[in-house]
N, C-alpha and C positions, 0 to 999 in steps of 0.2 A: 741418593736413594733412587731405586728403580720404582716406577709407577706401574699400575696395571696395564696401561696403554703400551708401555715399553715392553712388557712381557708378551703382550699380544703381537706387537710388531716383530719381536724376536722369533716367535713361533711361525709367523707368516714368512719371514725371511728364510728360516730353515726349511720350510716347505718348498719354497721356490728353489733353493739350492739343491734339495733332493730331486726335484723335477728336472733341473738342468743336468744333474749327474746321470739320471736315467736316460735322458735324451741323448747325451754324448755317448753313452754306452750303446744305445740303439744304433746310432750312426756308425759307430766303429764296427759293430757286428755286421751291419749291412755291407760295409766296405770289405770285410773279410771274405764275403761270399762273391763279390763282384770283381775284385781287383787282385785276386790271389796270383794269377799267372804273371801279371806285371811286377808285383812285388817280389815273387820268388826269383825272377830274373835278376833283379837288383841285388837281392840277398846273396846270390852266388857270383855276382859280377865282381870284377876287380874293384877294390875300394877306390873311392874318388881321389884320395890323396896320391895314388900312384899315377893317375892320369893328368892331374892338374899341375900347372906351374904357376907361380905367383907373378903376374905381369902387371906393370903399371897400366893405368887406364888408357885404353886406345883412343888417341885423339885424332880426329879426321883432319885432313889438310885444310879443309874449309874453316874448321874451328881454330886451327893454329894461325891461319891468316887473320882471323878476326881478333884473336888474342894479341897478335903483333900490333894491329891497329889500335886496340884498346891501350896497349902499353905506350904507344907513341903519340897518343892524343894530346893536343896542346891544351894547357889550362886556359879556360875562358877569361877574357878581359873583364876586370871587375866593372860592374855597372851599379850606379847609385840606386838605393831603394829606401823604403821607410825606415826611420831610425838612424840613418847615417848622420853624423855630425861633422861639420867642417868649418874652416876659417876661410873667409874671402877677403882678398886684398886687391886694391886697385892702385896701380903705379901712380905715384905723385898725387893721389887723392885720398889723404888719410881720413877725411870725414866719411868716406864710403867703406872704410875697413870694418869688418864684422868678425868678432872672435868666436861666436857660437851660433851657428845656423843649423837647424835640424830639418831633415827631409820628413815631411808629414806623411800620414798614412795614404793620402791620395797621390803621393809622388811629387808634390810641389814643395817649394821653399819660398819664404818671404824675404825679399831683399830690398832694402832701402827704397830708392826712388822708382825702381822698376816694378815693385809689387810682387805678385805671384809668378813664379817661374816653374814650369813643368820639367823636372829633371829626372824623374823616375825612369830607369832603364837606360839612361845615358852613361857613357864613359866620362871620366874626368875631363879629357880634352873636349868632348862634345858639349858638356855642360859649361865649360869655360868659354867656348866659342859662342854659345847661346846667350850667356849673360853679357859678353862683350857686345854682341849684336844689339841687345836691348838697350845697353848704355849709350850706343851711338846717337840716340835721340837727344842725349844730354851732354855728351863729351866728345871731343875729337880724339880719335884713335885710342880708345880705352884699352889698357892692358891689365887683364884680370888674372889673378892666381888663386886657385882653389887648393886648399891643403886639408884633406880629411884627417881628423884626429881620433875619430871613433867610428869605424866602419862596421856595417852589418856583416857578420862573419858567414862564410860558407860552412855548412854543417852536413853531417851524415847522421843517420839513425841506425843504431845497432841494438837489436832486441833478442831475447832468448837466453840461452845458457852461457852468458858471460858474467864475470864477477860484478861489473858495473854497467848494466844496460842503460841506454838512454841516447841523448843527442851529444855528438862529439864535434867540436870545432875542427875544421880542416886547417892544419898548419903546414903551409908550404905545399910541396908535392907529396901529400900523404897517400900511402898505399894500404892495401887491405891488412897486411900484418901490422902496420903501424897503428891502425884503428883498433885491432884486436888487443894490442899491447896497451893502448890508452884505456880500453874498457876493462883492463885488469886480467886479460887472458880468459881462457875457457873456464867455466864454473866447475868447481869440484864439489863432490858430495860423498856421503858414506853409505855403502851398501854391503851388508853382511860383514860389518866391521872392517871393510876395506875402503881406502880413499880412491874414488873413481872420477873420471871426467864425465860430466853430465851431457855433453854436447853430442848430437848426432850429425857428424860431418857429412855423411852421405846425403842427407836431406837439407843441408844448409844451402841458402841461395842469396843472391844479391840482385836487386831490381834497380834499373835506371830508366827513367822516362817510361814507366809502365811495362818494361820488358825485362825478363830474366836473362842475365848475362851468362855465357857458357863457362862459369868458373867452377872447377872441381876442387872443393875444399879439402878432400882427402889427399889429392895430389899436392896441393899447396902446403898444407900444414903437416901431414905425416910424411910425405915423400920429398918435401922441400923443392918442388918444381916452381921456380920463380916466374915462369911464363904466366902463371895465374895470379901473380901478385901485382895487379893493375893499379894505376893511380885512381883515386876516388874523386868524384865530382860532387858539387853541391846537390843535396837532396837524394843522394844514393841511400838505399835501404838494404840492410843486411839482417837476415833472420837466421838464428841458430836454434833449431828445435831440440827438444829433450830426447835423450836416449835411454831414459830410466825404464821404459817398458821393453827394452831389448834384453832378454834373459836367456839362459839355458837351464835345463832341468837335469839334475844328476840323481838317478834312482837306482835301487837295487842294493847290491852288496858293497856299499861304501859306509864309512863311519858316520857320515852326516848327510842324509838325503836332503835335497832342497833345491831352491831356484837361486841362481847366481847371476850377477850382473855380467852381461856380455861385454867383453873387451875386444878391441880390434886385434885380429890375428890370434885369437884365442884358440888353443888346441885341446885335443881330447885329454891328454895327461894333465894339462893345467886345470881343467875342470875337475878331474879326480883329486888333485891336490887341494882345491877349494873345498871339496867334500871330505877332507881329512883322510884321504887315502882309501885303499881297498881293505875290506875285511878278509880274514883268513879263509873264509868260505867262497871268495870271489873266483869266478872263472877268468881265464886270460882273454877269452873272446868277448868283446864288447859290441853292443849294437847301438847305432845312432839312428833315431827316428827323425826324419825331416819332413816338414810339410804338415798339413792338417790331417787329422785322424781318418777322414773319409778318403783321402788320396795320399797315403804316406809313402815315403821313399825310405828304405832301410839299408844301412851300410853295416857290414860285418867286418870288424877290425880285430886282428890278432895283436894284442899289445906286447907279446913277447918279441915280435919282429921290431917294434918301435924301440923297446928297451935295449935290444941288441944293436940298435942303430942300423938295422938292415933296410928300413924304410923310414921316411920322415913322419913326424907326428901328424895325425889327422886334424885338419883345420875345421873348426866348428863355424856355424852360422847362427844368427839370432834365432831364438825359439827352438833350437835343436833339443831333443830329449836323449840323454845319454843313459843307457840301461846296462847295468852290470849284473849278469845273471848268477844264480847260485848253482844251477845245473845246466848241462849242455841243452841247447834248444834246436829241435829238428825242423820245425816249421815256422815260417815268418809270422803267422798270425798269433803264435804263442808269445812272440816278443811283445806285441801290443797287449795281449791278454795279461801277461805278467806285469807289465809296466803301468797299465792303466790304474789299478787301485792306488799305487803310491802317488801317481800324478794327481788323481782326484783328491787324495788326502792333503797333499801340499797345497793345491789350488784352493780347496775348500777351506783349509785352515787360514789361508791368506784372506779369502773373502770374508770369513767370519770375523777376523780381526778388524777388517775395514768396516764391516757392518756394525761391530761393537763400538767402534769409534764414532760412527754416525749416530747410533742410538744414544750414547753418552752425551754427545753434543747437543741433542734435542731435549735432554732432561733439564 
């Protein structure tokens, strides 16, 4: 049941939404008067897809050299630390044999006649030599063997949009793709009834010793460039942010206006297919609005040329607005004027749904 307070909150929220809509319209109209020359140039210019070619990320020679070093890095020698468990044997001295010795939190272990021994940070050979040296006060030429049976594992942390985020134990010479596989791969979700990957690879990063490494996850995962698949070291940290806020809007003479999840290499005609295709009243000339409404960049695309395979499909970017007009448009500012009401309706409806969820959650 709704309460009086909920109704008041709803009215306040609607008032704020109305104010934001008016504010956005004011900004847009101001842009129309100050930036018309710039936009008209772009409207008449050759479409971007005729000028661009899809190239792999350009990697500088300095970055390549660092990636080679990161791939060739030697795995560090294991050093004893808190929680390690071991067996210690002394040749021909069975009374000094110990089957379960644990390294304590301060890095020490307690051993028979020598008492506390600081082994934290030492390698197995170094710890062996240290215990032999301490036993020389009691034995002639002691020969010690240390056999770890439960060692503290090297781990990496992987968080964000993977299926099983958390801490992963490093097994052998584990690389980035091995860790992603152990984490269950990139997380999947559902958007507009489609299964989509939720990871934003462009903003994914790995940190080692407080420094971000030059790993391009788009090149690694999507393009299969194994130069970026470096071995992982203890305490490496990988974060994969969400891409759920990367959308495109399809407005105008389509069968289902709306906002659609942006997918890598998404094209204009793909976005139209998500919107259930053109209406019979649609024009073949489509406009793509890119950038914020105060400084938009507009592209004019003739879909007949794409459908005839005379030019390749226009490649979209996150937050692009695709507008399919009903009538020919002569001036660039008319594109924004016609598209804005539909855009506000879609965004407003989304905001109201989210607000409705918040209000219901508080009741």
